[in-house]
C-alpha positions as CSV (number, residue, x, y, z in Angstrom):
1,X,0.0,0.0,0.0
2,X,3.0,2.4,0.4
3,X,3.1,2.9,-3.4
4,X,-0.6,3.4,-3.8
5,X,-1.9,6.9,-4.4
6,X,-4.4,7.6,-1.6
7,X,-7.1,10.2,-2.6
8,X,-9.6,11.7,-0.1
9,X,-12.6,12.9,-2.0
10,X,-15.2,15.2,-0.4
11,X,-12.6,16.1,2.3
12,X,-13.8,18.4,5.1
13,X,-12.0,19.0,8.4
14,X,-9.8,15.9,7.9
15,X,-11.5,13.2,9.9
16,X,-11.2,10.6,7.1
17,X,-7.5,11.6,6.6
18,X,-6.9,11.1,10.3
19,X,-8.4,7.6,10.1
20,X,-6.3,6.8,7.0
21,X,-3.2,8.0,8.8
22,X,-4.0,5.9,11.9
23,X,-4.8,2.8,9.9
24,X,-2.0,3.0,7.3
25,X,0.7,5.1,8.9
26,X,0.3,7.9,6.3
27,X,-2.3,10.3,5.2
28,X,-3.9,10.8,1.8
29,X,-1.6,12.1,-1.0
30,X,-4.4,14.2,-2.4
31,X,-7.6,15.7,-0.9
32,X,-10.4,17.1,-3.0
33,X,-13.4,19.3,-2.3
34,X,-15.4,21.8,-4.3
35,X,-15.7,24.2,-1.3
36,X,-12.7,26.5,-0.7
37,X,-13.6,26.7,3.1
38,X,-13.4,22.9,3.4
39,X,-10.1,22.9,1.6
40,X,-8.7,25.7,3.8
41,X,-9.7,23.7,7.0
42,X,-8.2,20.5,5.6
43,X,-5.0,22.3,4.7
44,X,-4.7,23.6,8.3
45,X,-5.1,20.1,9.7
46,X,-3.1,18.3,7.0
47,X,-0.5,20.6,5.5
48,X,1.5,17.8,3.9
49,X,-1.4,16.6,1.7
50,X,-1.8,18.1,-1.8
51,X,-5.1,19.9,-2.0
52,X,-7.4,20.5,-5.0
53,X,-10.4,22.8,-4.8
54,X,-12.6,21.6,-7.6
55,X,-15.3,19.2,-8.8
56,X,-14.4,15.7,-7.6
57,X,-15.8,14.3,-10.8
58,X,-13.3,16.3,-12.9
59,X,-10.0,15.7,-10.9
60,X,-7.6,13.2,-12.3
61,X,-5.3,12.2,-9.4
62,X,-2.5,10.9,-11.7
63,X,-2.3,14.4,-13.3
64,X,-2.2,16.1,-9.9
65,X,0.6,13.9,-8.6
66,X,2.2,12.4,-11.8
67,X,4.3,9.7,-10.1
68,X,3.0,6.7,-12.1
69,X,1.3,5.4,-8.9
70,X,-2.2,4.0,-9.3
71,X,-5.0,5.8,-7.5
72,X,-6.4,2.6,-5.9
73,X,-6.6,3.8,-2.3
74,X,-9.5,6.2,-2.4
75,X,-12.1,7.5,-0.1
76,X,-15.3,8.9,-1.6
77,X,-15.9,8.4,-5.3
78,X,-15.2,9.9,-8.7
79,X,-15.9,8.9,-12.3
80,X,-12.1,9.2,-13.0
81,X,-11.3,6.4,-10.6
82,X,-11.8,2.7,-11.4
83,X,-15.4,1.4,-11.1
84,X,-17.0,4.6,-9.9
85,X,-19.4,6.7,-12.1
86,X,-20.9,10.1,-11.7
87,X,-24.5,10.0,-10.5
88,X,-27.0,10.5,-13.3
89,X,-29.5,12.4,-11.0
90,X,-29.0,15.4,-8.8
91,X,-30.3,15.1,-5.3
92,X,-29.9,18.9,-4.9
93,X,-32.5,19.5,-7.6
94,X,-35.0,17.2,-5.8
95,X,-34.9,14.5,-8.5
């Protein structure tokens, strides 16, 4: 697992990143959220993680950290990661 690229999607204050660090001995390589306030809070709590403020369905982890590592260790979900697809309906719109 030390060579896997760990991606924390929908990061907030950093609770999931803390859990990953406790379980694996290292935190996520990349954390993503569309909200700049969530990213700012996560940066304060996890300064060594690379942060991306943007749509989790648009981020390509291998382009953010181009190390050749596979983004197999993920939390959350994105259509750019294996086996995960963007939802076809929007819960925000009431559908």
